[in-house]
C-alpha positions, 0 to 999 in steps of 0.5 A, spaced: 064 527 214 061 521 216 067 518 220 073 520 215 075 527 217 082 524 218 082 521 211 080 528 208 085 531 212 091 526 210 088 527 202 089 535 204 096 534 207 099 529 202 096 530 196 095 538 195 100 540 200 095 544 205 098 546 211 093 552 213 086 553 212 084 560 211 077 563 212 076 570 211 069 574 211 069 582 210 064 587 213 060 586 207 059 579 208 052 576 211 051 569 213 044 568 216 038 564 215 041 557 216 039 552 221 043 546 224 039 540 227 033 540 222 031 535 216 030 538 209 023 540 211 025 544 217 023 539 222 027 538 228 031 532 229 029 528 235 037 527 237 040 534 235 047 532 239 051 534 233 047 540 231 052 545 232 053 552 229 047 554 224 052 559 221 059 558 222 062 551 224 070 551 225 073 545 227 081 545 229 083 537 228 088 533 232 090 529 227 097 529 226 099 534 220 092 537 220 092 544 217 092 549 222 085 554 222 086 561 221 079 565 221 077 572 221 070 574 221 069 582 220 064 585 224 062 578 226 055 580 230 053 584 224 055 579 219 053 572 222 046 573 225 039 569 225 042 562 224 039 557 229 043 551 232 038 546 236 043 544 241 043 548 247 046 547 254 051 542 252 057 539 255 062 540 250 067 534 248 073 538 247 072 542 254 070 538 260 067 541 266 063 547 262 057 548 259 055 551 252 049 555 252 048 556 245 051 555 238 047 558 233 051 563 229 058 561 231 062 555 234 069 554 234 072 548 236 080 547 238 081 540 239 088 540 240 087 545 246 081 543 249 077 549 247 070 551 244 067 558 243 060 560 241 057 567 240 055 566 247 062 566 250 067 568 244 069 575 247 077 573 248 077 572 240 074 579 239 079 584 236 076 591 236 070 589 240 067 587 233 072 582 229 072 575 231 080 572 230 082 565 231 088 562 229 091 555 231 
């Protein structure tokens, strides 16, 4: 959003009355072959600091009145795969003191609660060992 996410959030809330954003995929969905941290010719960017989540990136904002995120990805390992995020071994701004190994397929950032999960450590978000569920 290039520095204007709070304005976008305000528009969603005040103009359209959005209080929750719901994201759902079923087991027939497929999110694959995406890349983040590359230019339009698939050349790696020199500084891919913000290149997270080639597949699914969800950000729960701290802006007052920001819509709450409700995410359910069925069979997440099978439906979200083969994506590439260039960042590896990075210290997340939302969760000081930890290191995120990879963020290729999924990256969920919960800014209000200072947590971040990717495919490397999202076990607490898995239901039934296959479905990813996050609700802020």
